[in-house]
N, CA and C atoms as a LAMMPS dump frame, in Angstrom:
ITEM: TIMESTEP
0
ITEM: NUMBER OF ATOMS
636
ITEM: BOX BOUNDS ff ff ff
-5.0000000000000000e+02 5.0000000000000000e+02
-5.0000000000000000e+02 5.0000000000000000e+02
-5.0000000000000000e+02 5.0000000000000000e+02
ITEM: ATOMS id mol type element x y z
1 1 1 N -43.176 -0.223 -102.296
2 1 2 C -43.388 0.621 -101.124
3 1 3 C -44.294 -0.048 -100.102
4 2 1 N -45.263 -0.748 -100.608
5 2 2 C -46.175 -1.449 -99.693
6 2 3 C -45.404 -2.49 -98.898
7 3 1 N -44.463 -3.156 -99.558
8 3 2 C -43.693 -4.2 -98.872
9 3 3 C -42.816 -3.587 -97.779
10 4 1 N -42.203 -2.449 -98.092
11 4 2 C -41.356 -1.783 -97.088
12 4 3 C -42.182 -1.34 -95.899
13 5 1 N -43.378 -0.822 -96.194
14 5 2 C -44.257 -0.364 -95.115
15 5 3 C -44.661 -1.517 -94.214
16 6 1 N -44.968 -2.652 -94.826
17 6 2 C -45.389 -3.813 -94.039
18 6 3 C -44.237 -4.335 -93.168
19 7 1 N -43.038 -4.316 -93.718
20 7 2 C -41.897 -4.786 -92.92
21 7 3 C -41.651 -3.887 -91.705
22 8 1 N -41.765 -2.557 -91.934
23 8 2 C -41.571 -1.635 -90.815
24 8 3 C -42.655 -1.818 -89.763
25 9 1 N -43.886 -2.031 -90.239
26 9 2 C -44.985 -2.242 -89.298
27 9 3 C -44.782 -3.517 -88.495
28 10 1 N -44.258 -4.533 -89.13
29 10 2 C -44.019 -5.806 -88.452
30 10 3 C -42.934 -5.66 -87.372
31 11 1 N -41.922 -4.858 -87.673
32 11 2 C -40.857 -4.647 -86.692
33 11 3 C -41.396 -3.928 -85.464
34 12 1 N -42.247 -2.913 -85.675
35 12 2 C -42.815 -2.172 -84.553
36 12 3 C -43.706 -3.055 -83.698
37 13 1 N -44.51 -3.892 -84.333
38 13 2 C -45.391 -4.784 -83.578
39 13 3 C -44.591 -5.795 -82.761
40 14 1 N -43.5 -6.282 -83.35
41 14 2 C -42.691 -7.261 -82.616
42 14 3 C -42.025 -6.629 -81.383
43 15 1 N -41.646 -5.363 -81.492
44 15 2 C -41.048 -4.675 -80.346
45 15 3 C -42.072 -4.459 -79.236
46 16 1 N -43.285 -4.055 -79.639
47 16 2 C -44.323 -3.843 -78.638
48 16 3 C -44.682 -5.133 -77.928
49 17 1 N -44.734 -6.219 -78.67
50 17 2 C -45.053 -7.505 -78.053
51 17 3 C -43.949 -7.941 -77.081
52 18 1 N -42.723 -7.6 -77.438
53 18 2 C -41.604 -7.957 -76.552
54 18 3 C -41.685 -7.193 -75.232
55 19 1 N -42.065 -5.908 -75.304
56 19 2 C -42.202 -5.111 -74.089
57 19 3 C -43.364 -5.592 -73.233
58 20 1 N -44.422 -6.009 -73.846
59 20 2 C -45.605 -6.416 -73.105
60 20 3 C -45.462 -7.797 -72.485
61 21 1 N -44.546 -8.592 -72.923
62 21 2 C -44.398 -9.951 -72.394
63 21 3 C -43.854 -9.884 -70.965
64 22 1 N -44.429 -10.618 -69.993
65 22 2 C -43.946 -10.586 -68.597
66 22 3 C -42.55 -11.184 -68.476
67 23 1 N -41.75 -10.503 -67.621
68 23 2 C -40.389 -10.982 -67.406
69 23 3 C -40.4 -12.103 -66.372
70 24 1 N -39.556 -13.054 -66.594
71 24 2 C -39.436 -14.17 -65.662
72 24 3 C -38.569 -13.748 -64.463
73 25 1 N -39.067 -13.985 -63.252
74 25 2 C -38.33 -13.675 -62.032
75 25 3 C -37.33 -14.779 -61.722
76 26 1 N -36.191 -14.324 -61.17
77 26 2 C -35.174 -15.291 -60.79
78 26 3 C -35.605 -16.008 -59.513
79 27 1 N -35.5 -17.266 -59.551
80 27 2 C -35.892 -18.078 -58.404
81 27 3 C -34.679 -18.246 -57.491
82 28 1 N -34.808 -17.766 -56.229
83 28 2 C -33.728 -17.89 -55.245
84 28 3 C -34.018 -19.095 -54.369
85 29 1 N -33.132 -20.012 -54.436
86 29 2 C -33.319 -21.228 -53.655
87 29 3 C -32.771 -21.023 -52.235
88 30 1 N -33.571 -21.337 -51.279
89 30 2 C -33.154 -21.242 -49.885
90 30 3 C -32.302 -22.44 -49.5
91 31 1 N -31.252 -22.11 -48.755
92 31 2 C -30.385 -23.182 -48.296
93 31 3 C -31.1 -23.992 -47.207
94 32 1 N -30.913 -25.216 -47.293
95 32 2 C -31.547 -26.096 -46.317
96 32 3 C -30.855 -25.936 -44.961
97 33 1 N -31.605 -25.621 -43.902
98 33 2 C -31.066 -25.406 -42.561
99 33 3 C -31.381 -26.6 -41.677
100 34 1 N -30.342 -27.008 -40.932
101 34 2 C -30.504 -28.137 -40.021
102 34 3 C -30.918 -27.593 -38.661
103 35 1 N -31.952 -28.066 -38.061
104 35 2 C -32.371 -27.56 -36.74
105 35 3 C -31.289 -27.809 -35.693
106 36 1 N -30.895 -26.706 -34.953
107 36 2 C -29.846 -26.776 -33.942
108 36 3 C -30.473 -26.841 -32.548
109 37 1 N -29.924 -27.696 -31.75
110 37 2 C -30.376 -27.789 -30.364
111 37 3 C -29.778 -26.638 -29.556
112 38 1 N -30.456 -26.111 -28.55
113 38 2 C -29.916 -24.996 -27.747
114 38 3 C -28.63 -25.4 -27.035
115 39 1 N -27.635 -24.463 -27.084
116 39 2 C -26.318 -24.731 -26.503
117 39 3 C -26.342 -24.359 -25.026
118 40 1 N -26.17 -25.322 -24.193
119 40 2 C -26.158 -25.104 -22.747
120 40 3 C -24.94 -25.814 -22.168
121 41 1 N -23.956 -24.997 -21.687
122 41 2 C -22.712 -25.584 -21.184
123 41 3 C -22.23 -24.76 -20.006
124 42 1 N -22.002 -25.403 -18.92
125 42 2 C -21.446 -24.759 -17.734
126 42 3 C -19.987 -25.159 -17.59
127 43 1 N -19.083 -24.186 -17.488
128 43 2 C -17.663 -24.535 -17.356
129 43 3 C -17.408 -25.242 -16.039
130 44 1 N -16.372 -26.049 -15.978
131 44 2 C -16.06 -26.747 -14.721
132 44 3 C -15.594 -25.762 -13.664
133 45 1 N -15.937 -26.024 -12.433
134 45 2 C -15.507 -25.147 -11.351
135 45 3 C -14.079 -25.486 -10.943
136 46 1 N -13.557 -24.69 -10.043
137 46 2 C -12.154 -24.854 -9.657
138 46 3 C -11.915 -26.185 -8.956
139 47 1 N -12.935 -26.701 -8.286
140 47 2 C -12.757 -27.976 -7.602
141 47 3 C -12.623 -29.116 -8.609
142 48 1 N -13.405 -29.056 -9.698
143 48 2 C -13.324 -30.093 -10.722
144 48 3 C -12.009 -30.037 -11.474
145 49 1 N -11.416 -28.855 -11.569
146 49 2 C -10.131 -28.707 -12.263
147 49 3 C -8.953 -29.099 -11.378
148 50 1 N -9.2 -29.406 -10.143
149 50 2 C -8.119 -29.791 -9.239
150 50 3 C -7.39 -28.628 -8.615
151 51 1 N -7.942 -27.418 -8.74
152 51 2 C -7.307 -26.234 -8.165
153 51 3 C -7.949 -25.952 -6.81
154 52 1 N -7.109 -25.715 -5.81
155 52 2 C -7.62 -25.411 -4.48
156 52 3 C -7.727 -23.893 -4.332
157 53 1 N -8.924 -23.353 -4.314
158 53 2 C -9.065 -21.896 -4.189
159 53 3 C -8.797 -21.445 -2.76
160 54 1 N -8.558 -20.147 -2.618
161 54 2 C -8.36 -19.578 -1.29
162 54 3 C -9.692 -19.529 -0.553
163 55 1 N -9.655 -19.922 0.687
164 55 2 C -10.818 -19.828 1.558
165 55 3 C -10.608 -18.643 2.493
166 56 1 N -11.644 -17.862 2.68
167 56 2 C -11.508 -16.596 3.397
168 56 3 C -12.314 -16.603 4.691
169 57 1 N -11.838 -15.797 5.647
170 57 2 C -12.527 -15.568 6.914
171 57 3 C -12.442 -14.078 7.239
172 58 1 N -13.282 -13.662 8.152
173 58 2 C -13.222 -12.303 8.682
174 58 3 C -12.427 -12.344 9.973
175 59 1 N -11.418 -11.493 10.079
176 59 2 C -10.485 -11.553 11.21
177 59 3 C -10.571 -10.264 12.024
178 60 1 N -10.831 -10.412 13.314
179 60 2 C -10.84 -9.291 14.25
180 60 3 C -9.645 -9.417 15.191
181 61 1 N -8.947 -8.313 15.412
182 61 2 C -7.771 -8.291 16.281
183 61 3 C -8.011 -7.235 17.352
184 62 1 N -8.046 -7.668 18.608
185 62 2 C -8.427 -6.794 19.722
186 62 3 C -7.3 -6.726 20.745
187 63 1 N -7.106 -5.526 21.281
188 63 2 C -6.106 -5.293 22.326
189 63 3 C -6.792 -5.362 23.686
190 64 1 N -6.216 -6.113 24.605
191 64 2 C -6.828 -6.276 25.924
192 64 3 C -6.732 -5.012 26.766
193 65 1 N -5.693 -4.211 26.568
194 65 2 C -5.478 -3.023 27.399
195 65 3 C -5.993 -1.744 26.752
196 66 1 N -5.928 -1.662 25.427
197 66 2 C -6.303 -0.434 24.718
198 66 3 C -7.33 -0.77 23.642
199 67 1 N -8.619 -0.772 23.981
200 67 2 C -9.642 -1.177 23.002
201 67 3 C -9.729 -0.265 21.782
202 68 1 N -9.321 0.991 21.93
203 68 2 C -9.422 1.897 20.782
204 68 3 C -8.438 1.532 19.672
205 69 1 N -7.513 0.621 19.943
206 69 2 C -6.567 0.171 18.918
207 69 3 C -7.04 -1.094 18.211
208 70 1 N -8.256 -1.542 18.507
209 70 2 C -8.78 -2.731 17.828
210 70 3 C -8.963 -2.453 16.341
211 71 1 N -8.771 -3.468 15.529
212 71 2 C -9.001 -3.35 14.087
213 71 3 C -9.433 -4.705 13.555
214 72 1 N -9.906 -4.726 12.321
215 72 2 C -10.381 -5.971 11.716
216 72 3 C -10.083 -5.975 10.226
217 73 1 N -9.984 -7.172 9.684
218 73 2 C -9.827 -7.39 8.246
219 73 3 C -11.103 -8.038 7.733
220 74 1 N -11.802 -7.415 6.783
221 74 2 C -13.072 -7.983 6.307
222 74 3 C -12.917 -9.345 5.653
223 75 1 N -11.797 -9.579 4.985
224 75 2 C -11.6 -10.864 4.31
225 75 3 C -10.109 -11.146 4.198
226 76 1 N -9.672 -12.224 4.822
227 76 2 C -8.281 -12.665 4.733
228 76 3 C -8.275 -14.157 4.431
229 77 1 N -7.296 -14.639 3.672
230 77 2 C -7.233 -16.081 3.395
231 77 3 C -6.812 -16.858 4.63
232 78 1 N -7.189 -18.111 4.655
233 78 2 C -6.812 -18.967 5.788
234 78 3 C -5.332 -19.315 5.764
235 79 1 N -4.62 -18.923 4.712
236 79 2 C -3.172 -19.108 4.667
237 79 3 C -2.429 -17.98 5.378
238 80 1 N -3.139 -17.051 5.979
239 80 2 C -2.505 -15.955 6.716
240 80 3 C -1.747 -16.51 7.919
241 81 1 N -0.529 -16.008 8.128
242 81 2 C 0.326 -16.512 9.205
243 81 3 C 0.239 -15.613 10.436
244 82 1 N 0.688 -16.159 11.553
245 82 2 C 0.722 -15.377 12.793
246 82 3 C 1.728 -14.236 12.712
247 83 1 N 2.784 -14.427 11.933
248 83 2 C 3.776 -13.348 11.793
249 83 3 C 3.162 -12.124 11.127
250 84 1 N 2.255 -12.335 10.165
251 84 2 C 1.594 -11.205 9.512
252 84 3 C 0.689 -10.468 10.492
253 85 1 N 0.028 -11.208 11.373
254 85 2 C -0.83 -10.571 12.378
255 85 3 C 0.016 -9.768 13.364
256 86 1 N 1.132 -10.34 13.809
257 86 2 C 2.003 -9.63 14.749
258 86 3 C 2.597 -8.378 14.113
259 87 1 N 2.966 -8.473 12.853
260 87 2 C 3.525 -7.306 12.164
261 87 3 C 2.494 -6.185 12.071
262 88 1 N 1.235 -6.555 11.805
263 88 2 C 0.179 -5.544 11.742
264 88 3 C -0.05 -4.895 13.103
265 89 1 N 0.041 -5.676 14.169
266 89 2 C -0.147 -5.128 15.519
267 89 3 C 0.969 -4.144 15.858
268 90 1 N 2.199 -4.495 15.519
269 90 2 C 3.331 -3.606 15.799
270 90 3 C 3.181 -2.295 15.031
271 91 1 N 2.762 -2.373 13.773
272 91 2 C 2.558 -1.153 12.993
273 91 3 C 1.405 -0.334 13.558
274 92 1 N 0.415 -1.018 14.092
275 92 2 C -0.722 -0.312 14.682
276 92 3 C -0.281 0.513 15.89
277 93 1 N 0.653 0.003 16.678
278 93 2 C 1.153 0.715 17.855
279 93 3 C 2.27 1.69 17.5
280 94 1 N 2.816 1.587 16.304
281 94 2 C 3.855 2.516 15.888
282 94 3 C 5.217 2.237 16.465
283 95 1 N 5.478 1.025 16.869
284 95 2 C 6.791 0.685 17.418
285 95 3 C 6.819 -0.748 17.884
286 96 1 N 7.951 -1.164 18.427
287 96 2 C 8.117 -2.54 18.876
288 96 3 C 7.32 -2.782 20.152
289 97 1 N 6.819 -4.009 20.275
290 97 2 C 6.063 -4.403 21.464
291 97 3 C 6.763 -5.591 22.107
292 98 1 N 7.411 -5.409 23.24
293 98 2 C 8.091 -6.543 23.886
294 98 3 C 7.085 -7.521 24.475
295 99 1 N 7.4 -8.791 24.36
296 99 2 C 6.587 -9.868 24.929
297 99 3 C 5.141 -9.799 24.444
298 100 1 N 4.977 -9.773 23.119
299 100 2 C 3.647 -9.768 22.517
300 100 3 C 3.08 -11.185 22.539
301 101 1 N 1.882 -11.343 23.066
302 101 2 C 1.248 -12.65 23.186
303 101 3 C -0.117 -12.613 22.521
304 102 1 N -0.405 -13.613 21.687
305 102 2 C -1.69 -13.724 21.004
306 102 3 C -2.549 -14.782 21.674
307 103 1 N -3.854 -14.536 21.661
308 103 2 C -4.838 -15.486 22.161
309 103 3 C -5.905 -15.666 21.089
310 104 1 N -6.389 -16.879 20.965
311 104 2 C -7.433 -17.167 19.987
312 104 3 C -8.775 -17.278 20.693
313 105 1 N -9.667 -16.364 20.357
314 105 2 C -11.027 -16.427 20.856
315 105 3 C -11.22 -15.895 22.253
316 106 1 N -10.427 -16.341 23.21
317 106 2 C -10.593 -15.983 24.62
318 106 3 C -9.218 -15.697 25.21
319 107 1 N -9.171 -14.693 26.091
320 107 2 C -7.913 -14.379 26.782
321 107 3 C -7.777 -15.339 27.954
322 108 1 N -7.09 -16.42 27.704
323 108 2 C -6.893 -17.455 28.727
324 108 3 C -5.598 -18.179 28.402
325 109 1 N -4.866 -18.621 29.417
326 109 2 C -3.606 -19.326 29.13
327 109 3 C -3.779 -20.535 28.225
328 110 1 N -4.921 -21.208 28.292
329 110 2 C -5.123 -22.372 27.431
330 110 3 C -5.288 -21.978 25.966
331 111 1 N -5.676 -20.75 25.701
332 111 2 C -5.864 -20.27 24.33
333 111 3 C -4.678 -19.431 23.856
334 112 1 N -3.598 -19.435 24.607
335 112 2 C -2.42 -18.671 24.215
336 112 3 C -1.732 -19.332 23.026
337 113 1 N -1.229 -18.492 22.12
338 113 2 C -0.51 -18.968 20.929
339 113 3 C 0.983 -18.69 21.038
340 114 1 N 1.476 -18.485 22.252
341 114 2 C 2.885 -18.129 22.437
342 114 3 C 3.816 -19.266 22.052
343 115 1 N 3.373 -20.494 22.204
344 115 2 C 4.247 -21.63 21.908
345 115 3 C 4.292 -21.983 20.423
346 116 1 N 3.401 -21.42 19.643
347 116 2 C 3.342 -21.754 18.224
348 116 3 C 4.341 -20.92 17.431
349 117 1 N 4.738 -21.472 16.293
350 117 2 C 5.676 -20.772 15.412
351 117 3 C 4.966 -19.635 14.686
352 118 1 N 5.751 -18.63 14.29
353 118 2 C 5.177 -17.505 13.552
354 118 3 C 4.681 -17.908 12.17
355 119 1 N 5.131 -19.047 11.663
356 119 2 C 4.68 -19.513 10.348
357 119 3 C 3.36 -20.276 10.419
358 120 1 N 2.784 -20.403 11.602
359 120 2 C 1.499 -21.087 11.748
360 120 3 C 0.409 -20.282 11.049
361 121 1 N -0.433 -20.952 10.273
362 121 2 C -1.495 -20.289 9.521
363 121 3 C -2.832 -20.428 10.245
364 122 1 N -3.809 -19.673 9.766
365 122 2 C -5.157 -19.787 10.324
366 122 3 C -5.736 -21.172 10.07
367 123 1 N -5.357 -21.74 8.947
368 123 2 C -5.815 -23.095 8.637
369 123 3 C -5.263 -24.089 9.65
370 124 1 N -4.001 -23.888 10.047
371 124 2 C -3.41 -24.775 11.051
372 124 3 C -4.101 -24.642 12.405
373 125 1 N -4.691 -23.477 12.661
374 125 2 C -5.392 -23.256 13.928
375 125 3 C -6.818 -23.793 13.906
376 126 1 N -7.215 -24.374 12.776
377 126 2 C -8.561 -24.932 12.674
378 126 3 C -9.604 -23.976 12.154
379 127 1 N -9.178 -22.86 11.576
380 127 2 C -10.136 -21.896 11.029
381 127 3 C -10.621 -22.386 9.671
382 128 1 N -11.904 -22.589 9.536
383 128 2 C -12.499 -23.048 8.285
384 128 3 C -13.042 -21.847 7.528
385 129 1 N -12.471 -21.608 6.361
386 129 2 C -12.89 -20.481 5.554
387 129 3 C -13.973 -20.841 4.567
388 130 1 N -14.399 -19.843 3.815
389 130 2 C -15.464 -19.989 2.826
390 130 3 C -14.949 -19.459 1.501
391 131 1 N -15.342 -20.138 0.422
392 131 2 C -14.962 -19.697 -0.921
393 131 3 C -15.801 -18.484 -1.3
394 132 1 N -15.133 -17.408 -1.708
395 132 2 C -15.841 -16.175 -2.066
396 132 3 C -16.331 -16.27 -3.503
397 133 1 N -17.491 -16.907 -3.673
398 133 2 C -18.038 -17.092 -5.009
399 133 3 C -19.076 -16.082 -5.407
400 134 1 N -19.477 -15.211 -4.511
401 134 2 C -20.502 -14.23 -4.837
402 134 3 C -20.555 -13.125 -3.808
403 135 1 N -21.335 -12.069 -4.098
404 135 2 C -21.386 -10.932 -3.169
405 135 3 C -22.167 -11.21 -1.895
406 136 1 N -23.013 -12.22 -1.899
407 136 2 C -23.856 -12.506 -0.729
408 136 3 C -23.231 -13.517 0.225
409 137 1 N -21.966 -13.802 0.044
410 137 2 C -21.31 -14.794 0.896
411 137 3 C -21.011 -14.175 2.263
412 138 1 N -21.363 -14.874 3.312
413 138 2 C -21.09 -14.432 4.682
414 138 3 C -19.887 -15.211 5.197
415 139 1 N -18.836 -14.488 5.543
416 139 2 C -17.599 -15.13 5.985
417 139 3 C -17.653 -15.406 7.48
418 140 1 N -17.12 -16.524 7.909
419 140 2 C -17.025 -16.784 9.354
420 140 3 C -16.016 -15.836 9.996
421 141 1 N -16.241 -15.511 11.253
422 141 2 C -15.409 -14.544 11.976
423 141 3 C -14.506 -15.258 12.968
424 142 1 N -13.234 -14.885 12.958
425 142 2 C -12.258 -15.394 13.915
426 142 3 C -11.675 -14.187 14.658
427 143 1 N -11.619 -14.26 15.98
428 143 2 C -11.159 -13.136 16.803
429 143 3 C -9.865 -13.505 17.519
430 144 1 N -8.903 -12.603 17.444
431 144 2 C -7.636 -12.753 18.157
432 144 3 C -7.508 -11.608 19.161
433 145 1 N -7.058 -11.943 20.345
434 145 2 C -6.731 -10.951 21.363
435 145 3 C -5.217 -10.961 21.57
436 146 1 N -4.682 -9.813 21.942
437 146 2 C -3.24 -9.756 22.194
438 146 3 C -2.967 -8.908 23.427
439 147 1 N -1.88 -9.252 24.068
440 147 2 C -1.413 -8.538 25.255
441 147 3 C 0.091 -8.358 25.134
442 148 1 N 0.621 -7.366 25.808
443 148 2 C 2.054 -7.09 25.727
444 148 3 C 2.503 -6.458 27.033
445 149 1 N 3.796 -6.463 27.238
446 149 2 C 4.402 -5.868 28.428
447 149 3 C 5.065 -4.56 28.038
448 150 1 N 4.648 -3.485 28.653
449 150 2 C 5.229 -2.182 28.342
450 150 3 C 6.633 -2.086 28.909
451 151 1 N 7.491 -1.383 28.205
452 151 2 C 8.871 -1.195 28.662
453 151 3 C 8.895 -0.31 29.904
454 152 1 N 9.665 -0.723 30.925
455 152 2 C 9.743 -0.001 32.199
456 152 3 C 11.144 0.589 32.378
457 153 1 N 11.222 1.81 32.895
458 153 2 C 12.488 2.481 33.169
459 153 3 C 12.412 3.094 34.566
460 154 1 N 13.562 3.106 35.256
461 154 2 C 13.626 3.749 36.567
462 154 3 C 13.426 5.253 36.45
463 155 1 N 14.005 5.819 35.411
464 155 2 C 13.886 7.253 35.176
465 155 3 C 12.964 7.469 33.981
466 156 1 N 11.857 8.179 34.125
467 156 2 C 10.959 8.368 32.978
468 156 3 C 11.596 9.132 31.836
469 157 1 N 12.614 9.932 32.127
470 157 2 C 13.271 10.677 31.05
471 157 3 C 14.014 9.729 30.12
472 158 1 N 14.46 8.587 30.658
473 158 2 C 15.193 7.63 29.823
474 158 3 C 14.303 7.008 28.768
475 159 1 N 12.99 7.034 28.985
476 159 2 C 12.071 6.455 28.006
477 159 3 C 11.793 7.39 26.849
478 160 1 N 12.193 8.656 26.979
479 160 2 C 11.946 9.635 25.93
480 160 3 C 13.088 9.593 24.938
481 161 1 N 12.749 9.484 23.664
482 161 2 C 13.783 9.467 22.631
483 161 3 C 14.333 10.874 22.436
484 162 1 N 15.645 11.006 22.304
485 162 2 C 16.219 12.344 22.125
486 162 3 C 15.818 12.942 20.793
487 163 1 N 15.573 14.244 20.825
488 163 2 C 15.213 14.975 19.616
489 163 3 C 16.248 16.072 19.409
490 164 1 N 17.097 15.876 18.429
491 164 2 C 18.175 16.829 18.167
492 164 3 C 17.616 18.044 17.444
493 165 1 N 17.846 19.225 18.02
494 165 2 C 17.375 20.459 17.41
495 165 3 C 18.434 21.007 16.47
496 166 1 N 17.982 21.509 15.355
497 166 2 C 18.906 22.098 14.384
498 166 3 C 19.35 23.476 14.859
499 167 1 N 20.618 23.805 14.621
500 167 2 C 21.153 25.096 15.034
501 167 3 C 20.582 26.208 14.167
502 168 1 N 20.307 27.345 14.789
503 168 2 C 19.797 28.486 14.037
504 168 3 C 20.914 29.3 13.398
505 169 1 N 22.148 29.029 13.763
506 169 2 C 23.278 29.805 13.261
507 169 3 C 24.245 28.88 12.533
508 170 1 N 23.738 28.208 11.548
509 170 2 C 24.604 27.337 10.76
510 170 3 C 25.533 28.187 9.902
511 171 1 N 26.781 27.796 9.844
512 171 2 C 27.758 28.498 9.021
513 171 3 C 28.224 27.559 7.932
514 172 1 N 28.747 28.15 6.88
515 172 2 C 29.221 27.346 5.765
516 172 3 C 30.514 26.635 6.128
517 173 1 N 30.823 25.599 5.37
518 173 2 C 32.047 24.841 5.62
519 173 3 C 33.281 25.707 5.38
520 174 1 N 33.206 26.566 4.368
521 174 2 C 34.346 27.426 4.048
522 174 3 C 34.647 28.381 5.197
523 175 1 N 33.585 28.974 5.758
524 175 2 C 33.793 29.897 6.868
525 175 3 C 34.249 29.158 8.12
526 176 1 N 33.746 27.953 8.31
527 176 2 C 34.16 27.166 9.474
528 176 3 C 35.648 26.836 9.4
529 177 1 N 36.136 26.45 8.222
530 177 2 C 37.557 26.143 8.065
531 177 3 C 38.415 27.391 8.26
532 178 1 N 37.885 28.522 7.812
533 178 2 C 38.649 29.76 7.955
534 178 3 C 38.777 30.161 9.42
535 179 1 N 37.703 29.953 10.161
536 179 2 C 37.735 30.341 11.569
537 179 3 C 38.525 29.367 12.422
538 180 1 N 38.558 28.117 12.001
539 180 2 C 39.266 27.114 12.8
540 180 3 C 40.707 26.921 12.369
541 181 1 N 41.167 27.654 11.352
542 181 2 C 42.567 27.543 10.933
543 181 3 C 43.47 28.126 12.022
544 182 1 N 44.74 27.628 12.168
545 182 2 C 45.651 28.127 13.225
546 182 3 C 45.894 29.62 13.178
547 183 1 N 46.18 30.255 12.016
548 183 2 C 46.383 31.716 12.026
549 183 3 C 45.145 32.458 12.5
550 184 1 N 44.001 32.001 12.056
551 184 2 C 42.773 32.687 12.459
552 184 3 C 42.56 32.581 13.952
553 185 1 N 42.895 31.428 14.522
554 185 2 C 42.75 31.278 15.958
555 185 3 C 43.671 32.241 16.708
556 186 1 N 44.899 32.444 16.165
557 186 2 C 45.839 33.361 16.824
558 186 3 C 45.301 34.779 16.825
559 187 1 N 44.747 35.196 15.67
560 187 2 C 44.196 36.553 15.584
561 187 3 C 43.017 36.702 16.515
562 188 1 N 42.159 35.674 16.533
563 188 2 C 40.991 35.738 17.396
564 188 3 C 41.395 35.765 18.865
565 189 1 N 42.454 34.987 19.201
566 189 2 C 42.905 34.985 20.589
567 189 3 C 43.482 36.343 20.996
568 190 1 N 44.153 37.008 20.032
569 190 2 C 44.707 38.33 20.33
570 190 3 C 43.6 39.334 20.601
571 191 1 N 42.536 39.265 19.739
572 191 2 C 41.442 40.209 19.934
573 191 3 C 40.663 39.882 21.193
574 192 1 N 40.596 38.615 21.505
575 192 2 C 39.811 38.224 22.678
576 192 3 C 40.59 38.366 23.978
577 193 1 N 41.963 38.494 23.904
578 193 2 C 42.776 38.574 25.125
579 193 3 C 42.55 39.909 25.82
580 194 1 N 42.551 39.94 27.117
581 194 2 C 42.362 41.218 27.844
582 194 3 C 43.589 42.106 27.671
583 195 1 N 43.43 43.418 27.729
584 195 2 C 44.591 44.332 27.564
585 195 3 C 45.607 44.167 28.69
586 196 1 N 46.876 44.353 28.311
587 196 2 C 47.959 44.209 29.305
588 196 3 C 47.859 45.32 30.345
589 197 1 N 48.125 45.024 31.588
590 197 2 C 48.032 46.072 32.627
591 197 3 C 49.119 47.136 32.45
592 198 1 N 48.778 48.392 32.697
593 198 2 C 49.729 49.511 32.571
594 198 3 C 50.573 49.605 33.84
595 199 1 N 51.897 49.611 33.676
596 199 2 C 52.743 49.689 34.88
597 199 3 C 52.572 51.03 35.57
598 200 1 N 52.702 51.073 36.856
599 200 2 C 52.552 52.359 37.577
600 200 3 C 53.701 53.303 37.263
601 201 1 N 53.386 54.586 37.187
602 201 2 C 54.391 55.621 36.893
603 201 3 C 54.877 56.21 38.22
604 202 1 N 56.193 56.146 38.462
605 202 2 C 56.695 56.715 39.738
606 202 3 C 56.575 58.226 39.762
607 203 1 N 56.155 58.775 40.866
608 203 2 C 55.989 60.228 41.035
609 203 3 C 56.977 60.692 42.121
610 204 1 N 57.722 61.741 41.777
611 204 2 C 58.705 62.272 42.738
612 204 3 C 58.003 63.094 43.81
613 205 1 N 58.783 63.426 44.798
614 205 2 C 58.222 64.195 45.909
615 205 3 C 57.871 65.606 45.507
616 206 1 N 58.509 66.099 44.413
617 206 2 C 58.227 67.467 43.977
618 206 3 C 56.952 67.561 43.171
619 207 1 N 56.327 66.411 42.903
620 207 2 C 55.086 66.409 42.126
621 207 3 C 55.305 66.26 40.654
622 208 1 N 56.56 66.163 40.198
623 208 2 C 56.833 65.984 38.778
624 208 3 C 56.97 64.504 38.463
625 209 1 N 56.608 64.21 37.256
626 209 2 C 56.721 62.817 36.815
627 209 3 C 58.154 62.548 36.452
628 210 1 N 58.661 61.503 36.989
629 210 2 C 60.037 61.136 36.723
630 210 3 C 60.05 60.154 35.58
631 211 1 N 60.41 60.624 34.407
632 211 2 C 60.48 59.756 33.23
633 211 3 C 61.885 59.214 33.103
634 212 1 N 61.995 57.967 33.273
635 212 2 C 63.298 57.33 33.141
636 212 3 C 63.243 56.341 32.023
């Protein structure tokens, strides 16, 4: 019995010693990091890539006779053609303008653009634009003046376009065909014809009507 008791006591002591022994912590090895230099890279601009960007100008279009019809474009490319400017002027007036003449900068025969083709661009006229790279960019201003000859008529009424008024008594196609058919016309003509005159009745000398 003493031996059994000692063995049990030894087992208990060994368990207690196992619990009291400090546990070994796992060592986590840090990965070796290579120092990185700061990344600083600016992409190439459109000029370095060989792309020609649009250059813009501010365009003012003024009428010599009617200043209230003046208008402006805040930013237009220098590839804008004279035909586009003329088309905008015609739309501004709401109709065709005979003998429309453009002037660049000053209303003077030397600045007239009448001899140039409608495909002429602002770049061809020497307008130097600016690349719109930011909100603070100030665009150069180019001003065009235009003049035109108003259409003249001997009779002012001839200048007024006719305005056809709609009839207030429109009839259906079925009723129109019925009224314009030959039998219907005959009936209508009979009703519309004046009554036949009554022949005079001869009266005898005795005052009696002579019915013959």
